C-alpha positions in Angstrom: -24.0 34.3 16.3 -22.3 37.4 14.9 -22.0 37.9 11.2 -18.9 40.1 9.6 -17.9 40.9 6.4 -14.5 39.7 4.8 -13.7 40.1 1.1 -17.3 40.8 0.4 -18.7 37.5 2.1 -20.6 36.8 5.0 -18.5 35.3 7.9 -20.4 33.6 10.6 -18.9 33.7 14.3 -20.7 31.1 16.5 -20.0 30.7 20.3 -21.2 27.1 20.4 -22.8 25.8 23.5 -22.2 22.3 25.1 -25.2 21.0 23.4 -24.1 22.4 20.1 -20.6 20.7 20.5 -22.5 17.4 21.1 -24.4 17.9 18.0 -21.3 18.4 15.9 -19.9 14.9 17.2 -23.3 13.2 16.6 -23.5 14.8 13.0 -20.1 13.1 12.1 -22.1 10.0 11.1 -24.5 11.8 9.1 -22.4 14.4 7.0 -21.1 13.7 3.5 -17.4 14.3 4.2 -16.8 14.1 8.0 -12.9 14.3 7.7 -12.6 16.6 4.7 -11.1 13.9 2.6 -12.7 14.2 -0.9 -10.9 15.8 -3.7 -13.3 18.8 -4.2 -12.9 19.9 -0.5 -10.6 22.6 0.5 -7.6 21.4 2.5 -8.4 21.6 6.3 -5.8 23.4 8.2 -3.9 21.3 10.7 -5.1 23.2 13.7 -8.6 22.4 12.7 -8.3 18.6 12.4 -10.3 17.8 15.6 -13.8 16.5 16.4 -15.0 20.2 16.5 -13.0 21.6 13.6 -11.9 24.4 15.6 -8.7 25.6 17.5 -8.2 23.2 20.3 -8.0 25.9 22.9 -11.3 27.3 22.0 -13.4 24.4 20.7 -16.7 26.4 21.3 -15.7 29.0 18.6 -16.8 28.3 14.8 -15.6 30.8 12.2 -17.0 29.9 8.8 -17.6 31.9 5.5 -21.6 31.6 5.3 -21.9 31.3 1.7 -23.3 28.4 -0.2 -21.1 26.8 -2.8 -23.4 26.6 -5.8 -24.8 30.2 -6.3 -22.9 32.1 -3.8 -26.1 32.8 -1.5 -25.8 33.5 2.2 -26.9 30.6 4.3 -29.2 31.2 7.3 -28.9 29.7 10.7 -31.1 27.1 11.8 -29.8 26.3 15.5 -33.0 24.6 16.9 -32.9 20.9 16.8 -36.2 19.7 15.8 -38.5 18.9 12.8 -38.7 22.2 10.6 -39.8 23.2 7.2 -37.3 22.5 4.6 -35.1 20.5 6.8 -34.4 16.7 7.2 -36.5 15.0 10.1 -33.3 14.2 12.1 -32.0 17.8 12.0 -29.5 18.4 14.7 -28.6 22.2 14.2 -26.7 24.2 11.8 -27.2 26.1 8.6 -29.5 26.2 5.7 -29.0 27.5 2.0 -32.5 28.9 1.1 -31.8 28.5 -2.4 -31.5 24.8 -3.1 -32.1 23.6 0.4 -28.4 22.3 1.2 -27.8 22.0 4.9 -24.4 22.3 6.9 -23.7 21.1 10.5 -22.2 23.3 13.1 -18.7 22.5 12.0 -19.4 23.6 8.4 -19.7 20.2 6.9 -22.3 19.4 4.2 -25.2 17.7 6.0 -27.4 17.3 3.2 -27.1 18.5 -0.6 -29.8 18.6 -3.2 -26.9 18.9 -5.9 -24.3 16.1 -6.1 -20.8 17.1 -6.8 -18.7 14.8 -8.9 -15.1 15.9 -9.1 -13.6 15.5 -12.5 -10.2 15.9 -14.1 -9.2 16.9 -17.6 -9.0 13.8 -19.9 -11.8 12.1 -18.0 -14.2 10.3 -20.6 
C-alpha cells in the first residue's frame, strides 16, 4: 500500500492481490451499502460500478481517501484476514478507524460502523 497526500487528506493506493479481490466479492454480502444506493452516500462514478469498484482495465488497483467520515481521522490498514483485536470475528480484510472502530472493506465500503447514520431532510419531524 502507498499513501499520498491530496488536498490535505491521506489517499491510499492498494495493489490488491487475487485473494484481496476475492475478499471484496465475499464482503458484498456483509457491507452496509454494497451498491452505494443510500442517500447519504456519495455518487459512485460510472467507471467504478463493478464488483471491485475500480477501473475495469485495472481491477487490482484501489484508490480511496483514507479518512473516516465522523471525525476526519486517518484509517489504518488491516489486511490480514483473521480474528484480531478491535475487529469482527468474520473479518476478511480492509481498513479500521482507530477512533470509533468503524471498518471498511477492500473496496472502501462500510463493513461495520459503531455510529449509525440516518439521512434526514429539512422539514422532517
